[in-house]
C-alpha positions in Angstrom: 132.5 -13.4 -124.5 130.8 -11.7 -121.6 133.1 -9.4 -119.5 132.4 -9.3 -115.7 133.7 -7.1 -112.9 133.6 -8.8 -109.5 134.1 -6.6 -106.4 134.7 -8.2 -102.9 136.9 -7.3 -100.0 137.8 -11.0 -99.5 140.8 -11.6 -101.8 140.6 -15.4 -101.5 136.9 -15.3 -102.4 137.6 -13.2 -105.5 140.1 -15.8 -106.8 137.7 -18.7 -106.2 134.8 -17.0 -107.9 136.9 -16.0 -110.9 138.1 -19.7 -111.3 134.6 -21.1 -111.2 133.1 -18.5 -113.6 135.8 -18.7 -116.2 135.7 -22.5 -116.1 132.1 -22.4 -117.3 133.2 -20.9 -120.6 132.2 -17.7 -122.4 132.9 -15.5 -119.3 136.0 -13.3 -118.5 136.3 -12.0 -114.9 138.1 -8.8 -113.7 138.3 -8.5 -109.9 138.5 -5.5 -107.5 139.0 -5.7 -103.7 137.0 -2.5 -102.9 134.2 -0.4 -104.4 136.6 2.5 -105.1 138.8 0.2 -107.1 135.7 -1.1 -108.9 134.6 2.4 -109.9 138.0 3.2 -111.3 138.0 0.0 -113.4 134.5 0.8 -114.8 135.8 4.2 -115.8 138.7 2.6 -117.7 137.1 -0.5 -119.2 133.7 -1.7 -120.5 131.9 -4.5 -118.6 128.8 -6.4 -119.5 127.8 -7.0 -115.9 128.9 -6.1 -112.4 128.9 -8.6 -109.4 129.4 -7.1 -105.9 129.6 -8.1 -102.3 127.4 -6.1 -99.8 129.4 -5.7 -96.6 132.7 -4.0 -97.5 134.7 -1.3 -95.6 134.4 2.4 -96.6 131.7 1.8 -99.3 129.2 -1.1 -99.0 127.4 -2.8 -101.9 124.3 -0.6 -101.8 126.5 2.6 -101.9 128.5 1.1 -104.7 125.3 0.3 -106.6 124.1 3.9 -106.2 127.4 5.2 -107.5 127.3 2.9 -110.6 123.7 4.0 -111.4 124.6 7.7 -111.0 127.8 7.6 -113.1 127.5 4.7 -115.5 123.7 4.2 -116.0 121.9 0.9 -116.1 124.8 -1.6 -116.4 123.4 -5.0 -115.1 124.3 -5.3 -111.4 124.1 -8.5 -109.2 124.5 -8.3 -105.4 126.4 -11.5 -104.3 126.6 -11.5 -100.5 126.1 -13.3 -97.2 123.9 -10.5 -95.9 120.4 -11.8 -96.0 118.3 -9.3 -94.1 115.0 -8.3 -95.7 115.8 -4.5 -95.4 119.0 -5.0 -97.4 117.1 -6.8 -100.2 114.4 -4.1 -100.3 117.0 -1.3 -100.4 118.9 -3.1 -103.2 115.8 -3.5 -105.3 114.7 0.1 -104.7 118.1 1.2 -106.0 117.9 -0.8 -109.2 119.7 -4.1 -108.6 119.1 -6.7 -111.3 119.5 -9.9 -109.1 120.3 -10.7 -105.5 122.2 -14.0 -104.7 123.0 -15.0 -101.1 126.3 -16.7 -100.3 126.6 -19.7 -98.0 125.4 -22.7 -100.0 127.3 -25.4 -101.8 130.0 -23.7 -104.0 129.2 -25.6 -107.2 125.4 -24.9 -107.1 126.0 -21.3 -105.8 128.4 -20.4 -108.6 126.3 -22.1 -111.2 123.4 -20.0 -110.1 125.6 -16.9 -110.3 126.7 -17.8 -113.9 123.1 -18.3 -114.9 122.0 -14.9 -113.4 124.9 -13.3 -115.3 123.7 -14.8 -118.6 120.1 -13.8 -117.9 121.0 -10.2 -116.9 123.1 -9.7 -120.1 120.3 -11.1 -122.3 117.7 -8.9 -120.7 119.9 -5.9 -121.2 120.3 -6.6 -124.9 116.6 -7.1 -125.3 115.9 -3.7 -123.6 118.4 -1.9 -125.9 116.8 -3.4 -129.0 113.3 -2.4 -127.8 114.4 1.2 -127.0 116.0 1.5 -130.5 112.8 0.2 -132.2 110.7 2.7 -130.2 113.1 5.5 -131.1 112.8 4.8 -134.8 109.0 4.8 -134.6 109.0 8.0 -132.6 111.3 9.6 -135.3 108.9 8.6 -138.1 105.8 10.0 -136.3 107.7 13.2 -135.3 108.4 14.0 -139.0 104.8 13.4 -140.2 103.5 16.6 -142.0 100.1 16.3 -140.2 99.7 17.2 -136.5 99.7 13.8 -134.7 99.4 12.8 -131.0 98.6 9.5 -129.2 97.4 8.4 -125.8 97.6 5.2 -123.8 94.7 3.3 -122.3 94.7 5.6 -119.2 94.4 8.7 -121.4 97.9 10.0 -120.9 99.7 11.6 -123.9 102.5 9.3 -125.2 103.2 11.0 -128.6 103.1 14.8 -129.4 104.9 15.4 -132.8 106.5 18.6 -134.1 103.6 19.4 -136.4 101.1 19.5 -133.5 103.7 21.6 -131.5 103.5 24.1 -134.4 99.7 23.9 -134.5 99.1 24.4 -130.8 102.2 26.3 -129.7 102.7 23.8 -126.9 106.0 21.8 -126.8 106.0 18.1 -126.3 107.9 18.5 -123.0 104.8 20.3 -121.5 102.3 17.7 -122.8 103.8 14.2 -122.6 102.6 12.3 -119.6 99.6 14.5 -119.1 96.1 13.0 -118.7 92.6 14.1 -117.8 91.9 15.4 -121.4 94.8 17.9 -121.1 95.3 17.6 -124.9 91.8 19.1 -125.5 92.7 22.5 -123.9 94.7 23.9 -126.8 91.7 23.4 -129.1 88.6 24.0 -126.9 90.0 25.9 -123.9 88.7 23.2 -121.6 89.1 19.5 -120.7 86.6 17.4 -122.7 86.4 14.4 -125.0 87.6 15.0 -128.5 87.6 12.8 -131.6 90.3 10.4 -130.2 88.0 9.6 -127.3 84.9 9.0 -129.5 86.2 6.2 -131.7 83.8 3.6 -130.3 80.9 6.1 -129.6 77.7 6.1 -131.8 77.3 8.7 -134.6 74.6 10.7 -132.7 77.1 11.3 -129.9 79.8 12.4 -132.3 77.5 14.7 -134.2 77.2 16.9 -131.1 80.7 18.2 -131.7 81.7 17.2 -135.3 80.4 17.3 -138.9 81.1 15.3 -142.1 81.5 12.1 -140.0 82.8 9.0 -141.8 84.0 5.6 -140.7 86.5 3.4 -142.6 86.7 0.1 -140.6 88.1 1.3 -137.2 89.2 4.7 -138.5 86.9 7.7 -137.5 87.0 10.8 -139.7 85.2 14.1 -138.9 85.4 17.9 -139.1 85.1 20.5 -136.4 85.1 24.3 -136.4 86.8 26.2 -133.6 86.4 29.9 -132.7 89.5 32.1 -132.9 90.2 35.7 -131.8 88.7 38.7 -133.7 85.7 36.6 -134.9 87.8 34.2 -136.9 87.1 30.5 -137.1 89.3 27.5 -137.9 88.1 24.2 -139.4 90.0 21.1 -138.6 89.7 17.6 -140.0 90.7 14.7 -137.7 91.4 11.0 -138.2 91.4 8.8 -135.1 92.0 5.1 -134.8 93.0 2.6 -132.0 96.6 1.7 -131.3 97.4 -2.1 -131.3 100.2 -4.0 -129.6 102.1 -6.7 -131.5 99.7 -9.2 -130.0 96.7 -7.4 -131.4 95.6 -5.9 -128.0 94.4 -2.3 -128.0 96.9 -0.2 -126.0 95.7 3.3 -126.8 94.6 5.6 -129.6 96.2 7.9 -132.2 94.8 11.0 -134.0 96.0 13.1 -136.9 94.7 16.7 -137.3 94.8 18.8 -140.5 93.8 22.5 -140.8 91.4 22.7 -143.7 90.2 26.2 -143.0 91.4 27.6 -146.3 89.9 24.8 -148.3 86.6 25.1 -146.4 86.6 28.9 -147.0 87.1 28.4 -150.7 84.3 25.9 -150.9 82.0 28.3 -148.9 82.9 31.3 -151.1 82.2 29.3 -154.3 78.9 28.1 -152.9 78.0 31.7 -151.8 78.9 33.0 -155.3 76.5 30.7 -157.0 73.8 31.5 -154.5 74.4 35.3 -155.0 74.1 35.0 -158.7 70.8 33.2 -158.3 69.5 35.7 -155.8 70.6 38.9 -157.7 67.7 38.7 -160.2 65.2 38.3 -157.4 66.7 41.1 -155.4 66.6 43.5 -158.4 62.9 42.6 -159.0 62.0 43.2 -155.4 63.9 46.5 -154.9 61.5 48.6 -156.9 58.5 47.3 -155.0 60.3 47.8 -151.7 61.3 51.4 -152.5 57.7 52.3 -153.2 56.5 51.0 -149.9 59.4 52.3 -147.7 57.9 55.7 -147.2 54.5 54.4 -145.9 56.3 51.9 -143.8 58.5 54.6 -142.2 55.4 56.6 -141.3 53.8 53.5 -139.8 57.0 52.8 -137.9 57.1 56.2 -136.4 53.5 55.9 -135.2 54.2 52.4 -133.7 57.3 53.8 -131.9 55.2 56.6 -130.3 52.4 54.2 -129.3 54.9 51.7 -127.8 56.8 54.5 -126.0 53.6 55.7 -124.4 53.0 52.2 -122.9 56.5 52.1 -121.2 56.6 52.8 -117.4 59.7 55.0 -117.9 59.9 58.5 -119.3 61.4 58.8 -122.8 62.6 62.0 -124.4 64.5 63.2 -127.5 66.2 66.6 -128.1 67.8 68.3 -131.1 71.4 69.6 -131.2 70.4 72.8 -129.2 68.8 70.8 -126.4 65.2 71.6 -127.2 62.9 68.7 -126.5 61.5 67.3 -129.8 59.6 64.3 -128.3 58.5 63.2 -124.8 56.3 60.2 -124.1 53.3 60.1 -121.9 55.2 59.0 -118.7 57.8 61.8 -119.2 55.0 64.4 -119.4 53.2 63.0 -116.3 56.5 62.9 -114.3 57.4 66.6 -115.0 53.9 68.2 -115.3 54.6 69.5 -118.8 52.2 69.2 -121.8 52.7 68.3 -125.5 52.1 72.1 -126.2 55.0 73.0 -124.0 57.2 70.6 -126.0 55.9 72.0 -129.3 56.9 75.5 -128.1 60.5 74.5 -127.7 61.1 73.5 -124.1 64.8 73.2 -123.4 65.7 70.0 -121.6 68.4 71.6 -119.4 65.8 73.9 -117.8 63.9 70.9 -116.5 67.0 70.0 -114.4 67.3 71.6 -111.0 69.8 74.4 -110.9 72.3 72.6 -108.6 72.6 69.7 -111.2 72.5 71.6 -114.5 76.3 71.8 -114.7 76.6 68.0 -114.6 73.7 67.7 -117.0 75.2 70.1 -119.5 78.5 68.3 -119.5 76.7 65.0 -120.1 74.7 66.5 -123.0 77.9 67.9 -124.5 79.7 64.5 -124.3 76.8 62.9 -126.2 77.0 65.5 -129.0 80.8 64.9 -129.3 80.1 61.2 -129.8 82.1 60.2 -126.7 79.1 58.3 -125.4 77.5 55.3 -127.2 76.4 53.2 -124.2 76.3 55.5 -121.2 75.5 54.3 -117.8 72.9 56.0 -115.6 73.5 59.3 -113.7 71.3 60.7 -111.0 69.8 64.2 -111.1 67.2 66.4 -109.3 64.4 67.3 -111.8 62.3 70.5 -111.6 58.6 70.0 -112.2 56.6 72.7 -114.0 55.0 73.6 -110.7 58.4 74.2 -109.1 58.6 71.0 -107.0 61.5 68.6 -107.4 62.0 64.8 -107.5 65.0 62.5 -108.1 65.5 60.7 -111.4 68.2 58.4 -112.9 68.9 59.3 -116.6 70.3 56.9 -119.3 71.2 58.9 -122.4 73.0 58.3 -125.8 73.4 60.2 -129.1 70.8 59.9 -131.9 72.4 59.0 -135.2 70.7 59.8 -138.6 72.5 58.9 -141.8 75.7 58.4 -139.8 75.6 61.9 -138.2 74.6 62.9 -134.7 71.3 64.6 -134.8 70.5 65.0 -131.1 70.2 63.1 -127.8 67.8 60.4 -126.6 67.3 59.6 -122.9 65.3 57.4 -120.5 64.0 58.8 -117.1 63.5 56.6 -114.1 61.9 58.0 -111.0 64.2 57.1 -108.0 62.5 59.1 -105.3 61.6 56.0 -103.3 65.1 54.7 -103.7 66.5 58.0 -102.4 64.2 57.8 -99.4 65.4 54.3 -98.6 69.0 55.4 -98.9 68.4 58.3 -96.4 66.7 55.7 -94.1 69.8 53.5 -94.5 72.1 56.3 -93.5 70.1 56.9 -90.3 70.1 53.2 -89.6 73.9 53.0 -90.2 74.4 55.8 -87.7 72.3 53.8 -85.1 74.4 50.7 -85.9 77.6 52.7 -85.4 76.4 53.6 -81.9 75.4 50.0 -81.2 78.8 48.9 -82.7 80.6 50.9 -80.0 78.6 49.2 -77.3 79.3 45.8 -78.9 83.0 46.6 -79.1 83.1 47.3 -75.3 81.3 44.0 -74.7 83.8 42.3 -77.1 86.8 43.7 -75.3 85.4 42.3 -72.0 84.9 38.9 -73.7 88.4 39.1 -75.2 89.8 39.5 -71.7 88.0 36.4 -70.6 89.2 34.6 -73.7 92.8 35.6 -72.9 92.5 34.0 -69.5 91.2 30.8 -71.1 94.0 30.8 -73.6 96.6 31.2 -70.8 95.1 28.2 -69.0 95.2 26.2 -72.3 98.9 27.1 -72.7 99.7 25.8 -69.2 97.9 22.5 -70.0 99.7 22.2 -73.3 103.1 22.6 -71.8 102.3 20.2 -69.0 101.3 17.5 -71.5 103.8 18.5 -74.2 106.7 16.6 -72.5 105.3 13.3 -73.8 105.2 14.7 -77.4 108.9 15.7 -77.0 109.9 12.3 -75.5 111.4 10.9 -78.7 113.3 14.1 -79.6 116.8 15.3 -78.4 117.1 15.8 -74.7 118.4 19.4 -75.1 115.2 20.3 -77.0 113.1 18.8 -74.2 114.9 20.8 -71.5 114.7 24.0 -73.5 111.0 23.4 -74.0 110.7 23.0 -70.2 112.4 26.3 -69.5 110.2 28.2 -72.0 107.2 26.3 -70.5 108.1 27.5 -67.0 107.9 31.1 -68.2 104.6 30.5 -70.1 102.6 28.9 -67.3 103.7 31.4 -64.7 103.6 34.5 -66.9 107.3 35.1 -66.4 109.7 36.5 -69.1 112.8 35.1 -67.3 113.5 31.5 -66.4 116.3 29.0 -65.7 116.8 25.3 -65.0 119.7 23.7 -63.0 120.6 20.1 -62.0 121.9 19.3 -58.5 124.7 16.7 -57.9 124.2 13.7 -55.6 125.7 15.4 -52.6 123.4 18.5 -53.1 126.5 20.7 -52.9 126.8 22.0 -56.5 124.2 23.4 -59.0 124.9 22.9 -62.7 123.1 25.5 -64.7 121.6 23.8 -67.7 119.7 26.6 -69.5 118.2 30.0 -69.3 115.1 31.2 -71.2 115.5 33.1 -74.5 114.6 36.4 -72.8 117.2 35.8 -70.0 119.9 35.2 -72.6 118.8 38.3 -74.5 118.9 40.6 -71.4 122.1 39.2 -70.0 125.2 41.0 -71.0 127.7 39.2 -68.6 130.9 38.3 -70.4 131.3 35.0 -68.6 128.3 33.0 -67.6 129.2 30.4 -64.9 127.9 26.8 -65.3 128.7 25.3 -61.9 127.6 27.1 -58.7 128.5 25.7 -55.2 125.3 25.8 -53.2 127.0 27.3 -50.1 128.1 30.4 -52.2 124.7 31.0 -53.9 122.5 33.8 -52.7 118.7 34.0 -52.6 118.2 31.6 -55.5 120.0 28.8 -53.5 117.5 29.1 -50.6 115.2 26.5 -52.3 118.0 23.9 -51.8 119.0 25.0 -48.3 115.3 25.2 -47.1 114.3 22.3 -49.3 111.0 24.1 -50.2 109.7 26.6 -52.8 110.9 30.2 -52.1 108.9 33.2 -53.4 110.3 36.8 -53.3 107.8 39.2 -54.7 109.9 42.3 -53.8 113.4 41.3 -54.9 114.8 44.8 -54.2 113.8 44.7 -50.6 116.6 44.0 -48.0 117.1 40.3 -47.4 120.0 38.7 -45.5 120.1 35.7 -48.0 120.8 38.0 -50.9 124.4 38.3 -52.1 123.8 40.6 -55.1 124.3 39.8 -58.8 127.2 40.8 -61.0 127.2 43.7 -63.6 125.3 42.7 -66.8 123.0 40.3 -65.0 119.3 40.9 -66.0 117.4 43.1 -63.5 115.2 41.1 -61.1 112.0 42.6 -59.8 110.4 39.5 -58.3 111.6 35.8 -58.2 110.3 32.3 -57.4 112.1 29.0 -57.6 111.1 25.4 -56.5 113.2 22.2 -55.7 112.2 18.9 -57.4 112.7 15.8 -55.3 113.4 12.2 -56.2 113.6 9.7 -53.3 114.4 12.4 -50.8 117.1 13.9 -53.0 116.8 17.2 -54.8 117.6 16.7 -58.5 116.4 19.9 -60.2 116.0 23.6 -59.2 113.7 25.6 -61.5 113.2 29.3 -61.2 111.3 32.2 -62.9 111.3 35.9 -62.5 109.8 39.3 -63.3 106.1 38.4 -63.5 103.9 41.5 -63.9 102.0 40.6 -60.7 102.9 38.8 -57.5 103.7 35.1 -57.5 101.1 33.0 -55.6 100.6 29.4 -54.5 99.0 28.9 -58.0 102.2 29.6 -59.8 104.2 27.6 -57.2 102.0 24.5 -57.8 102.0 25.0 -61.6 105.8 25.2 -61.8 106.3 22.3 -59.3 103.9 20.0 -61.3 105.6 21.0 -64.6 109.1 20.2 -63.3 108.0 16.9 -61.6 106.6 15.8 -65.0 109.9 16.8 -66.6 111.9 14.7 -64.3 109.7 11.6 -64.7 110.0 12.0 -68.5 113.8 12.4 -68.3 114.0 9.2 -66.2 111.7 7.3 -68.7 113.6 8.7 -71.7 117.0 7.7 -70.3 115.8 4.2 -69.5 114.5 3.8 -73.0 117.7 5.1 -74.5 119.7 2.6 -72.4 117.5 -0.3 -73.5 117.6 0.6 -77.2 121.3 1.0 -77.2 121.8 -2.4 -75.5 119.7 -4.2 -78.1 121.6 -2.4 -80.9 124.9 -3.7 -79.6 123.6 -7.3 -79.4 122.5 -7.1 -83.0 125.7 -5.5 -84.1 128.0 -8.2 -82.7 125.7 -10.9 -84.0 125.8 -9.3 -87.5 129.6 -9.0 -87.5 130.1 -12.6 -86.4 127.7 -14.1 -88.9 129.0 -12.2 -91.9 132.7 -12.8 -91.3 132.4 -16.4 -90.2 130.1 -17.1 -93.2 132.7 -15.6 -95.6 135.5 -17.6 -94.2 133.6 -20.9 -94.3 132.6 -20.2 -97.9 136.4 -19.8 -98.7 137.2 -23.0 -96.9 134.6 -25.1 -98.7 135.6 -23.5 -102.0 139.2 -24.3 -101.5 138.5 -27.9 -100.5 136.5 -28.4 -103.7 139.3 -26.9 -105.8 141.8 -29.1 -104.0 139.7 -32.1 -105.0 140.2 -31.1 -108.7 144.0 -30.8 -108.4 146.4 -33.6 -109.1 149.7 -32.0 -108.2 151.0 -32.3 -104.6 152.4 -28.8 -104.7 149.1 -27.3 -105.6 147.4 -29.3 -102.9 149.9 -28.1 -100.2 149.4 -24.5 -101.3 145.6 -24.8 -101.0 145.9 -26.5 -97.7 147.9 -23.6 -96.3 145.3 -21.1 -97.4 142.6 -23.3 -95.7 144.7 -23.1 -92.5 145.0 -19.3 -92.6 141.2 -18.9 -93.1 140.5 -21.2 -90.2 142.9 -19.2 -88.0 141.0 -16.1 -88.9 137.7 -17.7 -87.8 139.3 -18.5 -84.4 140.5 -15.0 -84.0 137.1 -13.5 -84.8 135.4 -15.9 -82.3 137.8 -14.8 -79.6 137.2 -11.1 -80.5 133.4 -11.6 -80.1 133.9 -13.4 -76.8 135.8 -10.4 -75.5 132.9 -8.1 -76.4 130.1 -10.5 -75.7 128.9 -8.4 -72.6 128.6 -5.2 -74.7 125.3 -3.5 -73.8 124.0 -6.4 -71.7 124.4 -4.8 -68.2 122.9 -1.6 -67.1 125.1 1.5 -67.2 126.8 2.5 -63.9 128.8 5.3 -62.4 132.6 4.8 -62.9 135.5 6.8 -61.5 137.9 7.7 -64.3 141.0 7.6 -62.1 140.3 3.9 -61.2 139.9 2.9 -64.9 143.0 4.8 -66.1 145.2 3.4 -63.3 144.5 -0.2 -64.3 145.7 0.3 -67.9 149.5 0.4 -68.3 151.8 -0.2 -71.3 155.6 -0.2 -70.8 157.8 2.7 -71.9 154.9 5.1 -72.0 154.3 7.9 -69.4 150.7 8.4 -68.3 149.1 11.5 -66.7 145.5 12.3 -65.6 143.8 15.5 -64.6 140.4 13.9 -64.0 140.4 13.4 -60.3 137.1 12.8 -58.5 135.2 12.7 -61.8 132.6 9.9 -62.4 130.7 9.3 -65.6 127.6 7.2 -66.2 128.5 4.6 -68.9 128.4 0.9 -70.0 130.4 -1.5 -67.8 132.8 -2.0 -70.8 134.1 1.6 -70.3 137.5 0.2 -69.4 137.7 -1.3 -73.0 137.2 2.2 -74.4 140.4 3.6 -72.7 142.3 0.3 -73.3 141.5 0.5 -77.1 142.5 4.2 -77.2 145.8 3.6 -75.4 146.6 0.4 -77.4 145.7 2.2 -80.7 148.1 5.1 -79.8 151.0 2.7 -79.1 150.2 0.3 -82.1 149.8 3.1 -84.7 151.4 6.2 -83.2 154.9 5.2 -84.2 156.8 7.1 -81.5 154.4 7.5 -78.6 156.2 8.1 -75.2 153.4 10.1 -73.4 149.6 9.8 -73.0 147.7 12.6 -71.1 144.1 12.5 -70.0 142.2 15.7 -69.0 138.7 16.7 -68.1 137.3 20.2 -69.0 133.7 21.5 -68.4 132.0 22.8 -71.6 128.5 24.0 -72.5 126.9 22.3 -69.4 128.7 19.0 -70.2 132.2 17.6 -69.8 134.9 17.0 -72.4 137.5 14.2 -71.7 140.6 14.5 -73.9 143.2 11.7 -74.5 146.3 13.1 -76.2 149.6 11.4 -77.3 152.8 12.6 -78.8 152.9 10.2 -81.8 152.5 10.8 -85.5 148.7 11.6 -85.3 145.9 10.8 -87.7 145.7 12.2 -91.3 142.8 14.7 -91.9 141.1 12.3 -94.3 141.0 9.5 -91.8 139.7 11.3 -88.7 136.2 9.8 -89.1 137.1 6.7 -91.1 139.1 5.3 -88.0 135.6 4.8 -86.4 134.2 2.9 -89.3 133.6 -0.9 -89.0 136.5 -2.9 -90.6 138.9 0.1 -90.9 142.6 -0.6 -90.1 145.0 -3.5 -90.5 144.4 -5.2 -87.1 140.8 -6.3 -86.1 139.2 -3.3 -87.7 136.6 -3.0 -84.9 138.5 -1.4 -81.9 137.6 2.3 -82.4 134.3 1.4 -84.0 133.2 -0.5 -80.8 134.7 2.3 -78.7 132.3 4.8 -80.1 129.4 2.3 -79.8 130.1 1.6 -76.1 130.1 5.3 -75.3 126.9 5.9 -77.4 124.9 3.6 -75.0 124.6 6.6 -72.6 124.7 9.4 -75.2 128.4 10.0 -75.0 130.2 11.0 -78.2 133.8 10.7 -79.4 135.8 12.5 -82.2 139.5 12.9 -83.2 140.6 16.5 -83.2 144.5 16.3 -83.2 146.9 17.9 -85.6 148.6 15.4 -88.0 152.3 15.1 -87.2 152.1 16.3 -83.6 150.0 13.4 -82.1 146.5 12.1 -81.9 143.8 13.8 -79.7 140.5 12.1 -79.0 137.7 14.2 -77.4 135.0 12.3 -75.4 131.9 14.6 -75.0 129.7 13.8 -71.9 126.3 15.4 -71.9 124.7 17.0 -68.8 123.5 14.5 -66.2 125.9 11.8 -67.4 128.8 13.0 -65.2 129.4 14.1 -61.6 132.1 15.3 -59.2 132.7 13.3 -56.0 132.2 15.4 -52.8 
């Protein structure tokens, strides 16, 4: 018997599906009306397969699938839904769904297909478990083989690495499995290369380049190899490699076993060497006598050859005894120093040939040689004194002379480096000249760097002027912050600001200051709204309707009204008005440039801000269009899904009614059909009410006019939003109607609803508060989800969507038990005060 868990938020559809499936035989069905209930039942009971709807409140079918995969593994999962969009199917497949069946067809064929997919999913699951168990048994067998064993697939990736090869190489299987590109050769050869497992089908002459003792037994290749090891040691390995075959006889990879035969090889080599030694001993003893008799004459000849060869060398060669007296000097050494063989015979001391200033170093070098500290000494440079008193430079390489294991003197090589020294002195002189030239080049470079700085500043100006289009798709606040920083960059100003002007040109709303302005400003309160008539010098750009430049801000000026304590110090100032159809929309200003502002900075700032305004208008138009399309798709999706479900229920009930013979049963089924049909009518009426959502362009709406039109009996209303307009979708009245109706329907004891408007962070916050029971903490975001609640389930969901068309947000922030409090956040530019 196959156990099934079916999850769907349509209770009637749950019952119909259970009846159909259990009627087919061999299936038992447990039902759950939500994903959360389904997860609880999976925790408590075992199920062979899970069937789930896609579109459910709180957690949809994809989220339910992810939770099942994370918590319960690969239980077969079938998505049975009326949602047929391609992106839903792709997401389900990417998250591991086994089958996807779309609702809406004839019930008999639809449920027959579902039963078939259930049987198929369970059979496939059983086959997978059997295959995994078989592979595990094979892996266990290979893992416990005494010989080091590994295998690769056809792509060369390691698929087996047993314990014996872990011990041999010191590399755990976790670090090797899945690796390719000859990774398995590195532990043996220290590099990536082909080894025996890769040479199975190669000819013998290719294999012989790396292996010995090569044999073939059918498709098995056997060969030896010797590998170097630290401290001069070597290891001999014997490998056996053969192809891996699938059950159908196809080659799917290769396997190799490796055995360390070093000890056996050493024993064989020692035995072979012993036999050879015994055979050679007689010959050696016979030859030793003849060899001893000729050694003396050979030694004499060798000494003569050494002297003859040394005389042919282009370097000076010398030898001394333990006291430093020269016992031998070749022809070149005598020519270099001006001494003769008679001088050497008389006992010339080597240290006296060194110039006085270098004898201390030479004596120390000689002593280190006698103490055996130097065996392979590098060269050292000295000044040598010729017999005639002149000097020249040499480089000496010296080392101890060993005779019968004892130091008997010092041997050295002299190389004349006079020419090298001359070149070095010339190089020093050249370097000094280069240093002088370098100072001149540095001065030229500094001049070029100044020019390059000017070019970079021009490039920065161009980048900021073009950068608005790169920021077009990002958040609007980032675009405006980028514009403020750009104003400072293109004019060379550390301080900057940006303000919007209302339609009557009577009030400036400060949007943002540059980062430097915010850092230097220590005012406790930073006003956001400034009446133009009360502004000082910075408001002249509005009053005069032209750019205003003040390069000496501290000079007396009748337009100045001073600035409050904590305001950044202003040395010079410039601001420009930006026009749209004869109306000033933006005032942008900069301050504290290191040099005077000119027409160049005025034009640069004006062009930058005009570009900003065009981008803002384009961006807002695109946002409005995308939001409108989203609403159309949303309503269409809601209607298709819900109506399709209800129609499926009706057709299913009609079919079951046809199977029934009792009049009582038929009457009950007919009642359920009537209820489902009434739901369809209600849902059609609901979509008619919201059919204009996002169709018409947003407009300016006065909040007082909207609130005054909405009244419910026995509730007192108050509003503190006089003369406030917001830019929103024409269905804004449904937002406030839904909020008021929701308060009365679910608040329990609501007698008062208050609306207030408060400026905040450059925007506007509209609050709607009641004195009802409020909303529990865990539901503050869920009330905005589609399908939540026991009425239509779409009121607050569509409220948030209507506001979002023009970038307006809504959240619930009330305290449970004292009433609900909804905050509507209106961004800058989306509200205004009437004059």
